[in-house]
C-alpha positions as CSV (number, residue, x, y, z in Angstrom):
1,X,-77.6,72.7,-9.3
2,X,-80.9,72.0,-7.7
3,X,-84.5,72.5,-8.8
4,X,-87.6,72.2,-6.6
5,X,-91.2,71.3,-7.3
6,X,-93.4,70.6,-4.2
7,X,-92.1,67.6,-2.4
8,X,-89.8,66.8,-5.3
9,X,-86.3,68.0,-6.2
10,X,-83.7,67.4,-8.9
11,X,-80.1,67.8,-7.9
12,X,-76.7,67.3,-9.5
13,X,-75.1,66.8,-6.0
14,X,-73.2,63.4,-6.2
15,X,-73.8,62.9,-2.5
16,X,-77.6,62.7,-3.1
17,X,-77.3,59.9,-5.7
18,X,-78.4,56.5,-4.4
19,X,-76.2,53.9,-6.1
20,X,-78.4,51.1,-4.9
21,X,-81.6,52.6,-6.5
22,X,-79.8,53.5,-9.7
23,X,-78.1,50.1,-10.1
24,X,-81.3,48.3,-9.0
25,X,-83.3,49.9,-11.8
26,X,-80.6,49.8,-14.5
27,X,-79.8,46.2,-13.9
28,X,-83.4,45.3,-14.7
29,X,-83.8,47.7,-17.6
30,X,-84.0,46.6,-21.2
31,X,-81.0,48.7,-22.1
32,X,-78.6,47.7,-19.3
33,X,-79.9,44.4,-18.1
34,X,-77.4,42.7,-15.9
35,X,-75.0,45.7,-15.7
36,X,-72.5,45.3,-12.9
37,X,-72.7,47.6,-9.9
38,X,-69.1,48.7,-10.4
39,X,-69.9,49.7,-14.0
40,X,-72.8,51.8,-12.8
41,X,-70.6,53.5,-10.2
42,X,-67.9,54.3,-12.8
43,X,-70.6,55.7,-15.2
44,X,-71.7,58.1,-12.5
45,X,-68.2,59.2,-11.8
46,X,-67.7,60.1,-15.5
47,X,-71.1,61.9,-16.1
48,X,-73.2,64.9,-15.1
49,X,-75.9,63.2,-13.1
50,X,-79.4,64.3,-12.2
51,X,-81.1,62.6,-9.2
52,X,-84.8,63.0,-8.9
53,X,-85.8,62.9,-5.3
54,X,-89.1,62.7,-3.4
55,X,-88.1,64.4,-0.2
56,X,-84.7,62.7,0.3
57,X,-85.6,59.4,-1.5
58,X,-84.3,58.8,-5.0
59,X,-87.1,58.1,-7.4
60,X,-85.6,58.9,-10.8
61,X,-82.4,59.6,-12.6
62,X,-80.8,60.9,-15.8
63,X,-77.2,61.3,-16.7
64,X,-75.4,63.3,-19.4
65,X,-72.0,62.5,-20.9
66,X,-70.6,65.7,-22.3
67,X,-67.6,67.8,-23.0
68,X,-69.8,70.8,-21.8
69,X,-68.8,72.7,-24.9
70,X,-70.0,70.9,-28.1
71,X,-71.9,67.6,-27.5
72,X,-74.0,65.8,-25.0
73,X,-75.3,62.2,-24.8
74,X,-78.4,61.7,-22.5
75,X,-78.7,58.2,-21.0
76,X,-80.1,56.1,-18.3
77,X,-83.2,58.2,-17.8
78,X,-85.8,56.6,-15.5
79,X,-88.6,57.3,-13.0
80,X,-89.4,54.4,-10.6
81,X,-92.7,52.7,-11.6
82,X,-94.6,53.9,-8.5
83,X,-93.9,57.5,-9.3
84,X,-94.8,57.5,-13.0
85,X,-97.9,59.4,-14.3
86,X,-97.1,62.6,-12.4
87,X,-95.1,64.4,-15.2
88,X,-91.8,63.7,-13.4
89,X,-90.0,62.4,-16.5
90,X,-90.9,65.6,-18.3
91,X,-89.8,67.8,-15.4
92,X,-86.5,65.8,-15.1
93,X,-85.8,66.4,-18.8
94,X,-86.7,70.1,-18.3
95,X,-84.0,70.3,-15.6
96,X,-81.5,68.4,-17.8
97,X,-82.2,70.8,-20.7
98,X,-81.9,73.9,-18.4
99,X,-78.6,73.0,-16.8
100,X,-76.3,76.1,-17.4
101,X,-73.3,73.9,-18.3
102,X,-75.3,72.3,-21.2
103,X,-76.3,75.4,-23.0
104,X,-75.1,76.3,-26.5
105,X,-74.1,72.7,-27.5
106,X,-74.0,71.8,-31.2
107,X,-75.4,68.3,-30.8
108,X,-77.4,66.4,-28.2
109,X,-77.9,62.6,-28.7
110,X,-79.7,59.7,-27.1
111,X,-81.0,56.3,-27.8
112,X,-84.5,55.1,-27.0
113,X,-86.8,52.3,-28.1
114,X,-89.9,53.5,-26.3
115,X,-89.9,57.1,-25.2
116,X,-89.8,59.1,-28.5
117,X,-92.8,61.2,-27.5
118,X,-91.1,62.4,-24.3
119,X,-87.8,63.4,-26.0
120,X,-89.5,65.1,-29.0
121,X,-90.9,67.6,-26.5
122,X,-87.3,68.7,-25.9
123,X,-86.3,69.0,-29.5
124,X,-85.0,65.5,-30.2
125,X,-85.8,64.1,-33.7
126,X,-84.9,61.0,-35.7
127,X,-81.5,61.3,-37.3
128,X,-81.5,63.7,-40.2
129,X,-78.5,62.0,-41.8
130,X,-78.3,58.6,-40.3
131,X,-75.6,57.6,-42.9
132,X,-73.2,60.1,-41.1
133,X,-73.5,58.1,-37.8
134,X,-71.6,54.9,-37.0
135,X,-71.7,52.8,-33.9
136,X,-69.8,50.0,-32.3
137,X,-72.4,48.2,-30.3
138,X,-72.1,45.2,-28.0
139,X,-75.6,44.5,-26.6
140,X,-74.4,41.5,-24.6
141,X,-71.6,43.2,-22.8
142,X,-73.1,42.6,-19.4
143,X,-73.8,38.9,-20.0
144,X,-72.1,36.7,-17.5
145,X,-70.0,34.8,-20.0
146,X,-68.7,38.0,-21.7
147,X,-67.6,39.6,-18.4
148,X,-65.7,36.4,-17.5
149,X,-63.9,36.2,-20.9
150,X,-60.2,36.1,-20.5
151,X,-58.5,39.1,-22.2
152,X,-55.3,38.0,-23.9
153,X,-52.3,40.1,-24.8
154,X,-52.2,40.4,-28.6
155,X,-48.5,40.6,-28.5
156,X,-48.2,37.2,-27.0
157,X,-48.6,34.2,-29.3
158,X,-51.5,31.9,-28.5
159,X,-50.8,28.3,-27.5
160,X,-52.8,25.7,-29.4
């Protein structure tokens, strides 16, 4: 899929995704600070990704995790700082929402701490029944000491 708007385009072509740009932004973001490059690469492999390009340079990104039948989770949406204020995040979300493989889904989800106004334009609301939802959240998963933790086999007894 590809959408065009002047000098900008949004594409789902994996060959147009710039891992260095994506990782560079995400590793500094409040939601994925310190994320390893390999983790970003694996997340791209398992998602429907939308690269926002200015000519051929990546300037924004969004990814959707979905079964393409019932549910979708939108994550890692960004536009580089120098390209903000041009309506590109809105256009990027329009492209995500218009993707033919994401039509007719029962539920879309996302998590944000600062972009509620953007997502409300595309039908997102606060949880209607938050008591139905549960999470298993590890906000420090990318911290250096957590990544280097030794994983032990629960079947083997620990030595004291």
